[in-house]
C-alpha positions as CSV (number, residue, x, y, z in Angstrom):
1,X,0.0,0.0,0.0
2,X,1.3,3.4,-1.0
3,X,0.3,6.7,0.7
4,X,0.3,10.1,-0.9
5,X,2.6,12.8,0.5
6,X,-0.3,14.6,2.1
7,X,-1.6,11.4,3.7
8,X,-5.1,11.7,2.2
9,X,-4.9,9.0,-0.5
10,X,-3.6,5.5,-0.7
11,X,-2.8,3.3,-3.7
12,X,-3.0,-0.5,-3.9
13,X,-1.0,-2.2,-6.6
14,X,-2.1,-5.6,-7.8
15,X,-0.4,-7.6,-10.5
16,X,-3.7,-9.5,-10.8
17,X,-6.7,-9.7,-8.5
18,X,-10.0,-9.9,-10.3
19,X,-12.0,-10.0,-7.0
20,X,-10.4,-6.8,-5.6
21,X,-10.9,-5.1,-8.9
22,X,-14.6,-6.0,-8.7
23,X,-14.7,-4.4,-5.3
24,X,-12.9,-1.3,-6.5
25,X,-15.4,-0.9,-9.3
26,X,-18.3,-1.3,-6.9
27,X,-16.8,1.5,-4.7
28,X,-16.4,3.7,-7.7
29,X,-19.7,3.0,-9.5
30,X,-22.1,2.5,-6.6
31,X,-21.0,4.8,-3.7
32,X,-22.3,3.9,-0.2
33,X,-21.3,5.3,3.1
34,X,-19.9,1.9,4.1
35,X,-17.5,1.8,1.1
36,X,-14.3,3.7,0.7
37,X,-14.0,6.4,-2.0
38,X,-12.2,5.2,-5.1
39,X,-10.7,8.0,-7.1
40,X,-9.2,5.9,-10.0
41,X,-8.6,2.4,-11.2
42,X,-5.5,2.5,-13.5
43,X,-4.3,-0.3,-15.7
44,X,-1.0,-2.0,-14.9
45,X,0.4,-4.4,-17.5
46,X,-2.0,-6.8,-19.2
47,X,-4.1,-7.8,-16.2
48,X,-3.0,-5.7,-13.2
49,X,-4.3,-2.5,-11.8
50,X,-3.6,0.3,-9.4
51,X,-6.5,1.5,-7.2
52,X,-6.2,5.1,-6.0
53,X,-8.5,5.7,-3.0
54,X,-9.0,7.5,0.2
55,X,-6.6,6.5,2.9
56,X,-8.1,4.3,5.6
57,X,-7.1,3.4,9.2
58,X,-7.7,0.5,11.6
59,X,-11.3,0.4,12.8
60,X,-12.5,-0.4,16.3
61,X,-12.9,-4.2,16.4
62,X,-16.3,-4.2,18.1
63,X,-17.7,-1.8,15.5
64,X,-16.2,-3.9,12.7
65,X,-17.8,-7.0,14.1
66,X,-21.2,-5.3,14.2
67,X,-20.9,-4.1,10.6
68,X,-20.0,-7.6,9.3
69,X,-22.8,-9.2,11.3
70,X,-25.3,-6.6,10.1
71,X,-24.5,-7.4,6.4
72,X,-25.4,-11.0,7.1
73,X,-23.4,-12.3,4.1
74,X,-21.5,-15.5,5.0
75,X,-18.7,-16.8,2.9
76,X,-15.8,-19.1,3.0
77,X,-13.5,-16.9,5.2
78,X,-14.7,-18.9,8.2
79,X,-15.6,-15.9,10.2
80,X,-19.0,-16.0,12.1
81,X,-20.4,-13.3,14.4
82,X,-20.7,-14.1,18.1
83,X,-24.0,-15.5,19.2
84,X,-26.4,-13.0,20.7
85,X,-24.6,-10.0,19.2
86,X,-26.7,-6.8,19.6
87,X,-26.7,-4.8,16.4
88,X,-28.6,-1.8,17.6
89,X,-30.7,-1.6,14.4
90,X,-27.6,-1.5,12.2
91,X,-29.0,-4.4,10.2
92,X,-32.0,-2.3,9.3
93,X,-29.9,0.7,8.1
94,X,-30.9,1.6,4.5
95,X,-27.2,1.9,3.5
96,X,-26.5,-1.6,4.9
97,X,-29.5,-3.0,3.0
98,X,-28.3,-1.3,-0.3
99,X,-24.8,-2.5,0.3
100,X,-26.0,-6.1,1.0
101,X,-27.9,-6.1,-2.2
102,X,-25.0,-4.8,-4.3
103,X,-22.5,-7.2,-2.7
104,X,-24.9,-10.1,-3.4
105,X,-25.2,-9.1,-7.1
106,X,-21.5,-8.7,-7.5
107,X,-20.8,-12.1,-5.8
108,X,-23.3,-13.8,-8.2
109,X,-21.6,-12.1,-11.1
110,X,-18.1,-13.2,-9.9
111,X,-19.2,-16.7,-9.3
112,X,-20.7,-16.9,-12.9
113,X,-17.7,-15.4,-14.7
114,X,-14.5,-15.5,-12.7
115,X,-12.4,-18.6,-12.7
116,X,-11.4,-19.8,-9.2
117,X,-13.9,-17.4,-7.6
118,X,-13.7,-17.7,-3.8
119,X,-16.8,-15.9,-2.6
120,X,-17.3,-13.5,0.3
121,X,-14.5,-12.5,2.6
122,X,-16.5,-10.3,4.9
123,X,-14.9,-10.3,8.4
124,X,-13.7,-7.7,10.9
125,X,-10.2,-7.7,9.5
126,X,-11.6,-6.3,6.2
127,X,-13.3,-3.3,7.9
128,X,-11.4,-0.1,8.2
129,X,-12.3,3.5,9.1
130,X,-11.8,6.8,7.3
131,X,-10.1,9.8,8.9
132,X,-13.4,10.7,10.6
133,X,-13.9,7.2,12.0
134,X,-16.6,6.1,9.6
135,X,-16.5,2.4,8.9
136,X,-15.6,1.1,5.4
137,X,-15.8,-2.4,4.1
138,X,-12.6,-3.3,2.2
139,X,-11.8,-6.4,0.2
140,X,-15.1,-8.3,0.6
141,X,-14.4,-10.9,-2.2
142,X,-11.6,-13.2,-3.0
143,X,-10.1,-15.4,-5.7
144,X,-9.2,-18.8,-4.2
145,X,-5.4,-18.7,-4.6
146,X,-5.0,-22.1,-2.9
147,X,-7.3,-23.6,-5.6
148,X,-5.1,-22.2,-8.3
149,X,-2.0,-23.7,-6.7
150,X,-3.8,-27.0,-6.3
151,X,-4.7,-26.9,-10.0
152,X,-1.1,-26.3,-11.0
153,X,0.1,-29.1,-8.8
154,X,-2.6,-31.4,-10.3
155,X,-1.6,-30.3,-13.8
156,X,-5.2,-29.3,-14.5
157,X,-4.5,-27.4,-17.7
158,X,-8.2,-27.1,-18.6
159,X,-9.1,-25.3,-15.3
160,X,-6.0,-23.1,-15.5
161,X,-6.6,-22.2,-19.1
162,X,-9.8,-20.4,-18.0
163,X,-7.7,-17.7,-16.4
164,X,-7.2,-14.5,-18.5
165,X,-4.0,-14.5,-20.5
166,X,-1.2,-13.3,-18.2
167,X,-3.1,-13.8,-15.0
168,X,-1.3,-17.0,-13.9
169,X,2.1,-15.5,-14.4
170,X,1.0,-12.4,-12.5
171,X,-0.6,-14.5,-9.7
172,X,2.7,-16.3,-9.2
173,X,4.4,-12.9,-8.3
174,X,2.0,-12.1,-5.4
175,X,4.0,-12.3,-2.1
176,X,1.7,-14.7,-0.2
177,X,2.1,-17.3,-3.0
178,X,5.8,-16.8,-3.6
179,X,6.8,-19.7,-1.3
180,X,7.5,-22.5,-3.8
181,X,6.6,-20.3,-6.7
182,X,9.6,-21.4,-8.8
183,X,8.4,-25.0,-9.0
184,X,4.8,-23.8,-9.7
185,X,6.1,-21.6,-12.5
186,X,8.0,-24.5,-14.0
187,X,4.9,-26.7,-13.8
188,X,2.8,-24.0,-15.4
189,X,5.4,-23.4,-18.1
190,X,5.5,-27.2,-18.9
191,X,1.7,-27.0,-19.5
192,X,2.3,-24.0,-21.8
193,X,0.4,-21.6,-19.6
194,X,3.0,-18.8,-18.9
195,X,3.6,-17.6,-22.4
196,X,1.2,-16.2,-25.0
197,X,-1.6,-18.7,-25.7
């Protein structure tokens, strides 16, 4: 994450992350008080992007838990709200209802068209706050990186070929997946998936 000299904006650089790009487009095209302001989505190489947005800060954990619980969208992240959590009417907030609807529509679109779609990643760690303390949901979707790695290991060329050209090579540069990436690159190259196809 990069921060502007005046501290007001941040930029996130992604070699390839179709789920985060979907989130950034949602923030830009369907503003909501629980989404961060996105100022620009700039292309980076064939499949990457740079998202220029308002700078956010850590949110209070109890408030983040209530926001995630109020959205009521459960995914594969494994997070569940505590039993008996009092939401104080947050679940009936019109902006929460609108955001819930938009997230559900985006998730359905992602599941229909993005290879290795992971689903929702709505959890307190993905809630931040703006400079005034207003809560913002960040990174609510994910592409299932471990499934991509499993497909490489299994030599599942058909599944991997569904990725956009250049996405697999870009994916293998993302730091969390760098461990053992050289062997994965070799396997993908053997299947003819790292060059032009």
